[in-house]
C-alpha positions in Angstrom: 0.0 0.0 0.0 1.2 3.5 -0.7 0.0 7.0 0.4 -1.9 7.6 -2.8 -3.9 4.4 -2.2 -4.6 5.5 1.3 -5.9 8.9 0.2 -8.3 7.2 -2.4 -9.5 4.7 0.2 -10.1 7.3 2.8 -11.9 9.7 0.4 -14.2 6.9 -0.7 -15.0 5.9 2.9 -15.5 9.5 3.8 -17.9 10.1 0.9 -19.9 7.0 1.9 -20.1 8.1 5.5 -21.1 11.7 4.6 -23.8 10.3 2.3 -25.1 8.1 5.0 -25.2 11.1 7.4 -27.1 13.2 4.9 -29.6 10.4 4.5 -30.0 10.0 8.3 -30.4 13.7 8.7 -33.4 13.8 6.5 -35.1 11.5 9.0 -33.7 12.6 12.4 -32.2 16.1 11.9 -28.8 15.0 13.2 -26.9 18.0 11.8 -29.1 20.4 13.7 -28.1 18.7 17.0 -24.4 18.4 16.3 -23.5 21.5 18.4 -24.7 19.6 21.5 -22.0 17.0 20.7 -19.3 19.3 19.6 -18.7 20.6 23.2 -17.8 17.1 24.2 -15.5 16.2 21.3 -12.3 17.9 22.5 -12.3 15.9 25.7 -13.2 12.7 23.9 -10.4 13.4 21.4 -7.9 13.8 24.3 -9.0 10.4 25.7 -8.5 8.8 22.2 -5.0 10.3 21.9 -4.1 8.9 25.4 -5.3 5.4 24.3 -3.0 5.7 21.2 -0.1 6.2 23.5 -1.1 3.2 25.6 -1.4 1.0 22.5 1.9 2.3 21.1 3.6 1.5 24.5 2.4 -2.1 24.0 3.7 -2.2 20.4 7.0 -0.7 21.3 7.4 -3.2 24.2 6.7 -6.1 21.9 9.3 -5.0 19.4 11.9 -4.4 22.1 11.1 -7.9 23.4 11.9 -9.2 19.9 15.2 -7.4 19.9 14.2 -4.4 17.7 15.1 -0.9 18.9 13.3 1.9 17.1 13.3 5.7 17.7 10.5 6.4 20.2 8.9 9.5 18.5 9.4 8.4 14.9 8.2 5.0 15.9 5.1 6.5 17.3 4.5 8.3 14.0 5.0 5.0 12.2 2.4 3.4 14.5 -0.1 6.2 14.0 0.5 6.0 10.2 -1.3 2.7 10.2 -4.5 4.4 11.3 -4.7 6.1 7.9 -5.8 2.7 6.7 -8.0 1.8 9.7 -11.1 2.0 7.4 -10.3 -1.4 5.8 -11.8 -4.8 6.5 -10.3 -6.2 9.7 -8.1 -3.1 9.8 -5.5 -5.1 7.8 -4.6 -1.8 6.1 -2.8 -0.9 9.3 0.1 -3.1 8.0 1.2 0.0 6.1 3.4 0.4 9.2 5.8 -2.1 7.7 6.7 0.5 5.1 8.1 2.7 7.9 9.4 0.2 10.4 11.5 -1.4 7.7 13.6 1.8 7.9 14.6 0.8 11.4 15.4 -2.8 10.5 12.1 -4.4 11.5 11.2 -7.1 8.9 7.7 -7.0 7.5 7.0 -10.5 9.0 7.8 -9.1 12.5 5.4 -6.1 11.9 2.7 -8.6 10.9 3.4 -10.7 14.0 3.0 -7.7 16.3 -0.2 -6.6 14.4 -1.9 -10.0 14.8 -0.8 -10.3 18.4 -2.1 -6.9 19.4 -5.4 -7.4 17.5 -5.9 -10.7 19.4 -5.6 -9.0 22.7 -7.7 -6.1 21.6 -10.4 -8.6 20.8 -10.1 -10.1 24.2 -10.3 -6.7 26.0 -13.2 -5.5 23.9 -15.1 -8.8 24.4 -14.6 -8.5 28.2 -15.9 -4.9 28.2 -18.9 -5.9 26.0 -19.7 -8.7 28.5 -20.5 -6.2 31.2 -24.0 -5.7 29.9 -24.8 -7.8 26.8 -28.6 -7.8 26.9 -29.1 -11.5 26.0 -27.2 -14.7 26.5 -27.7 -15.7 22.9 -26.0 -12.5 21.7 -23.2 -13.0 24.2 -22.7 -16.6 22.9 -22.4 -15.2 19.3 -19.9 -12.7 20.3 -17.9 -15.2 22.3 -17.9 -17.7 19.5 -16.7 -15.1 17.0 -13.8 -14.0 19.3 -12.9 -17.5 20.3 -13.0 -18.8 16.7 -10.8 -16.0 15.4 -8.2 -16.2 18.1 -8.3 -20.0 17.9 -7.6 -19.9 14.1 -4.7 -17.5 14.7 -3.2 -19.7 17.4 -3.6 -22.8 15.3 -1.8 -21.4 12.3 0.9 -19.8 14.6 1.6 -23.3 16.1 1.5 -25.0 12.7 2.7 -22.5 10.1 3.0 -25.4 7.6 -0.8 -25.2 7.2 -0.3 -21.9 5.3 3.2 -22.5 3.9 2.3 -25.6 1.9 -0.7 -24.0 0.1 1.4 -20.9 -0.5 4.2 -23.0 -2.1 1.6 -24.7 -4.4 0.2 -21.3 -5.4 3.6 -20.0 -6.3 4.4 -23.2 -8.3 1.1 -22.7 -10.2 2.1 -19.2 -11.2 0.2 -17.3 -8.5 3.4 -15.8 -7.2 2.0 -12.7 -5.5 -0.6 -14.6 -3.6 1.9 -17.3 -2.7 4.3 -14.7 -1.3 1.5 -13.1 0.7 0.6 -16.5 2.1 4.2 -17.2 3.0 4.6 -13.8 4.7 1.4 -14.4 6.6 2.6 -17.8 7.8 5.9 -16.3 9.0 4.1 -13.5 10.7 1.7 -15.8 12.6 4.5 -18.1 13.6 6.3 -15.1 15.0 3.6 -14.6 17.6 5.0 -17.5 19.5 7.8 -15.3 20.8 5.3 -13.4 23.0 3.3 -16.3 24.3 4.7 -15.9 27.8 2.7 -15.0 30.9 4.6 -11.8 31.3 4.0 -10.6 27.7 0.4 -11.7 27.6 -0.4 -10.0 30.9 1.4 -6.8 29.7 -0.5 -6.8 26.4 -3.8 -7.5 27.9 -3.5 -4.9 30.6 -2.6 -2.1 28.2 -5.3 -3.2 25.7 -7.9 -3.2 28.5 -6.8 0.2 29.7 -6.9 1.6 26.2 -10.3 0.3 25.2 -11.7 0.9 28.6 -10.8 4.5 28.2 -12.7 4.6 24.9 -15.7 2.9 26.5 -15.6 5.4 29.4 -15.5 8.3 26.8 -18.7 7.0 25.2 -20.4 6.7 28.6 -19.3 10.3 29.3 -20.9 11.4 26.0 -24.1 9.7 26.9 -24.2 11.6 30.1 -23.6 14.8 28.3 -26.6 14.1 26.0 -28.7 13.5 29.1 -29.1 9.7 28.4 -29.6 7.9 31.6 -28.1 4.4 31.3 -26.8 2.1 34.0 -23.0 2.4 34.1 -22.4 -1.1 33.0 -24.7 -0.7 30.0 -23.1 2.6 29.1 -19.6 1.1 29.3 -20.5 -2.0 27.3 -22.4 -0.4 24.4 -19.5 0.8 22.3 -17.4 -2.3 22.8 -20.3 -4.4 21.7 -20.9 -2.3 18.6 -17.2 -2.6 17.8 -17.4 -6.4 17.9 -20.4 -6.2 15.6 -18.5 -3.9 13.2 -15.5 -6.3 13.2 -17.7 -9.3 12.5 -19.3 -7.5 9.5 -15.8 -7.2 7.9 -16.9 -3.9 6.4 -14.2 -1.2 6.3 -13.9 0.0 9.9 -17.4 -1.5 10.5 -18.8 1.6 8.9 -22.6 1.5 9.2 -22.7 -1.7 11.2 -21.1 -0.2 14.3 -23.4 2.9 14.2 -26.5 0.7 13.7 -25.5 -1.5 16.6 -25.1 1.5 18.9 -28.5 2.8 17.9 -30.1 -0.6 18.4 -28.5 -1.1 21.8 -29.6 2.3 23.0 -33.1 1.7 21.7 -33.3 -1.2 24.2 -33.1 1.5 26.9 -35.8 3.6 25.3 -33.3 6.2 24.0 -34.9 8.3 21.2 -33.6 7.4 17.7 -32.3 10.9 17.0 -30.3 11.0 20.2 -28.9 7.5 19.7 -27.8 8.4 16.2 -26.2 11.5 17.5 -24.2 9.5 20.1 -23.1 7.1 17.4 -21.9 9.8 15.1 -20.1 11.6 18.0 -18.1 8.6 19.2 -17.1 7.7 15.7 -15.8 11.2 15.0 -13.8 11.1 18.3 -12.4 7.6 17.5 -12.3 6.3 14.0 -12.2 9.6 12.1 -9.7 11.1 14.5 -7.5 8.0 14.0 -7.7 8.4 10.3 -6.7 12.1 10.5 -3.8 11.3 12.9 -2.7 8.5 10.5 -2.5 10.8 7.5 -0.7 13.5 9.5 1.9 10.9 10.6 2.2 9.5 7.1 2.8 13.0 5.7 5.5 13.7 8.3 7.3 10.4 7.7 7.2 10.7 4.0 8.8 14.2 4.1 11.3 13.0 6.7 12.2 10.0 4.6 12.7 12.1 1.5 14.9 14.6 3.4 17.1 11.8 4.8 17.3 10.0 1.5 18.8 13.0 -0.3 21.9 14.8 1.1 21.4 17.8 -1.0 23.8 16.8 -3.8 21.5 14.4 -5.5 23.1 11.4 -3.9 20.8 9.0 -2.1 21.8 8.1 1.5 20.4 5.8 4.1 18.0 7.3 6.7 19.9 8.7 9.7 18.4 6.0 12.0 20.0 3.3 9.9 23.3 5.1 9.4 23.8 5.5 13.2 23.1 1.9 14.0 
């Protein structure tokens, strides 16, 4: 993936989202109520930024555990750059980080390993938060089955990478080289997760993931309070994590539409008016997903300019980035 592809994808998702908002506004007058949400957005944005720091601390720690030392601030920008592609199915577009972490000697397979590992613990944390007040046992069973099935599949392939390597080799032999290489890289990435399957690493990853996503859940509960929506605390904290799981299960880019619809449906169970529920859904998405996309593009722009500056010493000769020359 390259920056131009990111721009096109983001613009397409943004256009779809704005079109959906315009359609919803014709029914619920959402735009007229946006000022009531705007006053809460700065605080919610600060919470989201704090969660990015927590998630990066986990990412940085995993790479250090694997023997990779990256510059802290530039590495944070590289991590944020992945958010430019957050509006992709399963957030796989976040693997654009490999483009930048390769500058600091981190192989693409290792970046993939860290991505899969953190996604697994994010799922566990979000599922635990959702379990606080899932309204029905059947729905909880569906959520639990989805999370367990996904993590189980990842663990199985991580333990037996040959299950992917052999089909990948056959695809390459049959002329499907690009798909075969992707399968081989995926197998290597999943097998790399075994490095962090220790009690210490798992506790560290789960704790930071729970703190990060718990902060987002609390931010949504705070927004509901600001909109004068009276929900039990457990239900308020569980609503957004449950919607996130529904969005992930839909495999739509960033769960667009599915996440918002789930929020509205869950709030409707507590007799929240449709217009207020839609407003809450839009507000939390602007403070989380769309803020992440904006931060991702800003980080990508900075890294691209930084890379171009470091790759040219002013005489037309290409040089290695400073971080690599000093190592």
